[in-house]
N, C-alpha and C positions, 0 to 999 in steps of 0.2 A: 497562524497557518506556515505550513512548510512546503516548498514545492522543488522537486527534484525531475527536472526533464517533464516528462508527461504524467508524472504522480504529483498528487497534493494531498496533504494531510490536514484536515479540520478539526479543530477541537471539537468533541460533541458528546453527548450522553449515548451510552450504548443502549438499545433496546431490550427489555427483559427477554424476549424471545432470540437473542443472538446466542449462537452455540460456540465453543471453542473450536477451531479446526485444527485437527492433529497434523503435524508436519514432520517430516523426514529431513532434518539438515535444517538450512536455512527456511526462514520465512520469506516467500517471494509474494510481492505486492503487484508486481508486473513484470513480465519477461517481454524481451525484445524479439519480435517477428523476423527482424532481418539479421541482426548479428547474434542473437543467443544471449545477449547479456540480460541481467536481472537487476532490478531495484529489489533489495532486500533487506531482512534484519535478523539477527542471532535470536535464536529461541531462548536462549539465557536470559534476554533482555526484554521481549516482547512476547505477546500473546496475540494471535489474529483470531477474531470471532465473525460469524456471517449470521445474517437473519435469513429466513426462509425466502425472502422475496430478493436475495442476492445483495443486499447492501453488505460491505466489509468493514471492519474496524480494527484497528490496532490499539492494543494497550501497551503502552511503553511503561514497564515495571519501574526500576529504578534509574530510567534515562536509557534511551536507545540510540544506534546509530543507524540511519538510513543509508544504505550503500549503493554504489555503481559503478561498474568498471569504467565509463565514461563521464563520470560526474564527481564533483568534489563530495565526501561524505558529509552528512548533516546530523548533527547532534539533536535529538529530540528529547524533550524534558520528559518526565513521568507524567501520563495523564491518557486520556481516552480520544482517539481520533478516527474520524470517518475517512476510508480512503476513496479518493475520486481520480478518475482516468481522464486525461484531457479528450475531447471529442472534437471531430471536425466534421463540416459539411461536404460532401461530394454530391454531383447531381444525381446519383444512384441513391443518395441518402445519408445520414448521419452515421458516423463510425468512429469507434476508438483510434486515436493517434497511433501510427505505427512506428516503433523505435527501430 
């Protein structure tokens, strides 16, 4: 597993129904609501896939780097990973952690 702030990458099998997500520029795994910073990878080294129910995956091709403006970069070896965003409880309900 790899964790950078509120983003976690967990080794996983990509379901057959997952479809490649086309991106313009960097692949954004999570965007900061407060800062505008983003957890991202370059599309030359990774592919994002998503299932109809909203699960997201990253396929690190020959190895990829998970980058963020406020965290150290993380080298991610080749493989398939499910993208998970940290969640937190509030009296109003459960929500994704805001960056």
